[in-house]
C-alpha positions as CSV (number, residue, x, y, z in Angstrom):
1,M,20.4,6.9,3.7
2,A,21.0,9.5,6.4
3,K,18.6,12.4,6.7
4,K,20.2,15.9,6.6
5,T,20.0,18.0,9.7
6,K,17.4,20.7,9.4
7,P,18.8,24.3,9.4
8,G,19.2,25.3,13.0
9,G,19.0,21.8,14.2
10,N,21.5,19.8,16.3
11,P,24.5,19.2,14.0
12,N,25.5,16.1,16.0
13,I,22.2,14.2,15.1
14,V,21.9,11.8,12.2
15,S,18.5,10.6,11.3
16,L,18.5,7.2,9.4
17,W,16.2,5.4,7.0
18,P,12.9,7.2,7.0
19,T,9.8,5.3,5.7
20,T,7.8,7.1,3.0
21,L,4.2,6.2,2.1
22,L,1.7,7.9,-0.1
23,A,-2.1,8.2,0.7
24,K,-4.3,10.1,-1.7
25,R,-7.8,9.9,-3.2
26,F,-8.6,9.2,-6.9
27,A,-10.4,12.2,-8.3
28,H,-12.4,9.9,-10.7
29,Y,-13.3,7.2,-8.2
30,Q,-17.1,7.8,-8.4
31,K,-16.9,7.0,-12.1
32,V,-14.4,4.2,-12.0
33,N,-15.4,2.3,-8.9
34,P,-18.9,1.2,-10.0
35,A,-17.4,-0.2,-13.2
36,L,-14.7,-2.1,-11.3
37,L,-17.3,-3.6,-8.9
38,E,-19.3,-4.9,-11.8
39,L,-16.2,-6.4,-13.4
40,F,-14.9,-8.0,-10.2
41,Y,-18.2,-9.6,-9.2
42,Q,-18.7,-11.0,-12.7
43,H,-15.1,-12.3,-12.6
44,R,-15.6,-14.0,-9.2
45,D,-19.1,-15.5,-10.0
46,R,-17.7,-16.9,-13.3
47,E,-15.0,-18.8,-11.4
48,Q,-17.4,-20.1,-8.7
49,R,-14.6,-20.5,-6.3
50,S,-15.1,-20.8,-2.6
51,P,-15.1,-19.2,-0.1
52,Q,-16.7,-16.2,-1.8
53,Q,-16.2,-14.1,1.4
54,A,-12.4,-14.4,1.1
55,Y,-12.0,-14.2,-2.7
56,A,-8.7,-13.1,-4.3
57,S,-8.2,-13.1,-8.1
58,K,-5.0,-13.9,-9.9
59,D,-2.6,-11.0,-10.1
60,D,-2.7,-10.7,-13.9
61,L,-5.9,-8.6,-14.2
62,L,-4.3,-6.1,-16.5
63,S,-3.4,-8.9,-18.9
64,Q,-6.9,-10.5,-18.7
65,Y,-8.7,-7.2,-19.3
66,P,-6.3,-5.0,-21.4
67,L,-9.2,-3.0,-23.0
68,H,-11.2,-2.3,-19.8
69,Q,-11.2,1.5,-19.6
70,E,-11.8,2.0,-15.9
71,L,-9.2,-0.6,-14.9
72,N,-6.7,1.1,-17.1
73,E,-7.6,4.5,-15.6
74,L,-6.9,3.1,-12.2
75,A,-3.6,1.6,-13.3
76,E,-2.5,4.9,-14.7
77,F,-3.4,6.6,-11.4
78,I,-1.5,4.0,-9.5
79,S,1.6,4.4,-11.8
80,Q,1.5,8.2,-11.2
81,G,1.3,7.6,-7.5
82,I,4.3,5.3,-7.5
83,V,6.4,7.8,-9.3
84,E,5.3,10.5,-6.9
85,V,6.2,8.5,-3.7
86,A,9.4,7.0,-5.2
87,R,10.6,10.4,-6.3
88,E,10.1,11.7,-2.7
89,A,11.8,8.7,-1.2
90,N,14.7,9.0,-3.5
91,K,15.1,12.7,-3.1
92,G,18.8,13.5,-3.4
93,L,19.5,10.3,-5.3
94,W,17.4,10.9,-8.4
95,R,18.1,13.9,-10.7
96,N,15.4,16.5,-10.7
97,D,14.7,15.7,-14.4
98,E,15.0,11.9,-13.9
99,K,12.7,10.0,-16.3
100,V,11.5,6.7,-14.9
101,R,9.1,4.0,-15.9
102,V,6.8,2.0,-13.7
103,N,6.2,-1.7,-14.4
104,I,3.1,-3.0,-12.5
105,T,4.2,-6.6,-12.1
106,G,1.0,-7.7,-10.4
107,L,-2.5,-6.3,-9.9
108,W,-5.4,-8.2,-8.4
109,F,-8.7,-7.6,-6.5
110,Q,-9.9,-9.0,-3.2
111,I,-13.5,-9.4,-1.9
112,S,-13.7,-10.0,1.8
113,N,-16.4,-10.4,4.5
114,A,-17.3,-12.8,7.3
115,H,-14.2,-11.8,9.4
116,S,-11.8,-12.8,6.6
117,F,-8.3,-11.4,6.7
118,H,-4.6,-11.9,5.8
119,E,-1.8,-12.5,8.3
120,M,1.1,-10.0,8.5
121,H,3.3,-10.2,5.4
122,V,5.5,-8.4,2.9
123,H,5.7,-8.4,-0.9
124,G,8.8,-9.7,-2.7
125,N,10.4,-9.0,-6.1
126,C,9.2,-5.4,-6.2
127,S,10.0,-2.0,-4.7
128,W,6.5,-0.5,-4.1
129,S,3.2,-2.1,-3.3
130,G,-0.2,-0.7,-2.5
131,V,-3.9,-1.0,-1.9
132,Y,-6.8,0.9,-3.5
133,Y,-10.1,0.8,-1.8
134,V,-12.9,0.2,-4.2
135,R,-15.6,-0.2,-1.6
136,S,-14.9,0.4,2.1
137,A,-18.4,-0.5,3.1
138,D,-18.5,-1.0,6.9
139,C,-14.8,-0.6,7.5
140,A,-13.7,1.3,10.6
141,T,-13.4,5.1,10.1
142,S,-10.7,7.3,11.7
143,P,-10.6,7.2,15.5
144,Q,-11.2,10.9,15.6
145,S,-14.7,10.4,14.2
146,N,-15.5,7.2,16.1
147,P,-13.2,6.7,19.1
148,G,-13.0,3.2,20.7
149,Q,-14.2,1.3,17.6
150,Q,-12.7,-2.0,16.5
151,P,-10.3,-1.8,13.5
152,N,-12.8,-3.5,11.2
153,G,-11.1,-4.0,7.8
154,V,-8.3,-1.5,8.5
155,T,-4.9,-1.9,6.9
156,R,-2.2,-1.8,9.5
157,F,1.5,-1.1,8.7
158,Y,4.3,-2.0,11.2
159,G,7.5,-0.2,11.7
160,P,10.8,-2.0,10.9
161,H,11.6,-2.3,14.6
162,V,8.3,-4.0,15.6
163,E,9.8,-7.5,15.8
164,H,12.3,-6.3,18.5
165,M,9.6,-4.8,20.8
166,A,8.0,-8.1,22.1
167,G,11.1,-8.9,24.3
168,G,12.5,-5.4,24.3
169,F,12.7,-2.9,27.1
170,G,10.5,0.2,27.1
171,D,11.1,3.4,29.1
172,Y,10.9,7.1,28.5
173,G,14.2,7.0,26.6
174,N,12.8,5.0,23.7
175,L,9.2,6.4,23.8
176,Y,9.6,7.1,20.0
177,L,9.6,3.3,19.4
178,H,6.4,2.6,21.4
179,D,4.1,3.8,18.6
180,N,5.2,1.2,16.1
181,S,2.3,1.0,13.7
182,W,0.2,3.1,11.4
183,D,-3.4,2.5,10.2
184,S,-4.8,3.2,6.8
185,F,-8.5,3.7,7.3
186,P,-10.4,2.6,4.1
187,E,-12.3,5.2,2.1
188,D,-13.8,4.7,-1.3
189,G,-11.3,5.8,-3.9
190,K,-8.3,6.0,-1.5
191,L,-4.9,4.8,-2.7
192,C,-2.2,3.9,-0.3
193,I,1.3,3.0,-1.6
194,F,4.1,1.7,0.6
195,P,7.6,0.2,0.4
196,S,7.2,-3.5,-0.4
197,H,9.4,-4.6,2.5
198,L,7.1,-3.0,5.1
199,K,5.2,-5.5,7.2
200,H,1.4,-5.0,7.0
201,M,-1.9,-6.8,7.4
202,P,-5.6,-6.1,6.9
203,F,-7.7,-6.6,10.1
204,P,-10.6,-9.0,9.9
205,Y,-13.6,-7.5,8.1
206,N,-17.3,-8.1,8.7
207,G,-20.1,-6.0,7.4
208,K,-23.4,-5.8,5.5
209,E,-21.6,-5.2,2.3
210,D,-18.3,-6.7,1.1
211,R,-15.0,-4.9,1.5
212,V,-13.5,-4.7,-2.0
213,I,-9.9,-3.6,-2.7
214,V,-7.3,-3.7,-5.5
215,S,-3.8,-4.8,-4.5
216,F,-0.7,-4.4,-6.6
217,H,3.1,-4.4,-6.7
218,A,5.5,-2.7,-9.0
219,Q,9.1,-2.2,-10.1
220,V,10.6,1.1,-11.2
221,F,13.2,1.5,-14.0
222,N,15.3,4.4,-15.1
223,A,15.3,5.9,-18.6
224,S,17.6,3.2,-20.0
225,G,15.2,0.5,-18.8
226,T,17.6,-0.9,-16.2
227,Q,17.3,-1.3,-12.5
228,S,20.2,-0.1,-10.3
229,Y,20.8,-2.0,-7.1
230,D,24.3,-1.7,-5.6
231,Y,24.6,-3.9,-2.5
232,G,27.7,-4.7,-0.6
233,F,29.8,-4.2,2.5
234,N,32.4,-2.0,0.9
235,N,30.1,0.9,-0.2
């Protein structure tokens, strides 16, 4: 989708395909997070699955614990965030009064330590994905507060052009391509929602306490309950 030229801007310029993310803090995280930690460690210890430093639950937590109050509070906060960011990304395509429904198709938790991490990846069969930081522990903070630190446990997102940069040419003309990643620095209660196609990875984490997060992906439906996806070369 082309971005409209700002008033007073160059009318010859077309800006294509912006990437929209949401980052916000849960107002009730100090109440919700301790209950989630208790649930997650009980769940992990019950399974007794190794390695514990790189544990990931199945993605059906909402089905396993349908009556867990704090988990449902988090799911509602996530759903509201998805609507918020999807409405912004689809500005000009959705009606102002558009009613939509979010279907969280998967939600799971991860406990990591001892330099565990995931390789760069994307999420399929969904339009929006995200991470919620239950316990950031010893993760790296913003570079402004601690310059020169290692990106311990940071979630990094890569621009859609990153795969072309390894063998690409860089000069002053494409300086805008050189900064091709964005880091989400973990904070307790922080939610980050991103388009599911966006390449991302968490950096290896090591600390005195475990890094604990909730990951999820979702689909969005319109009021009639249907998805709309028009794809072709004749549009």
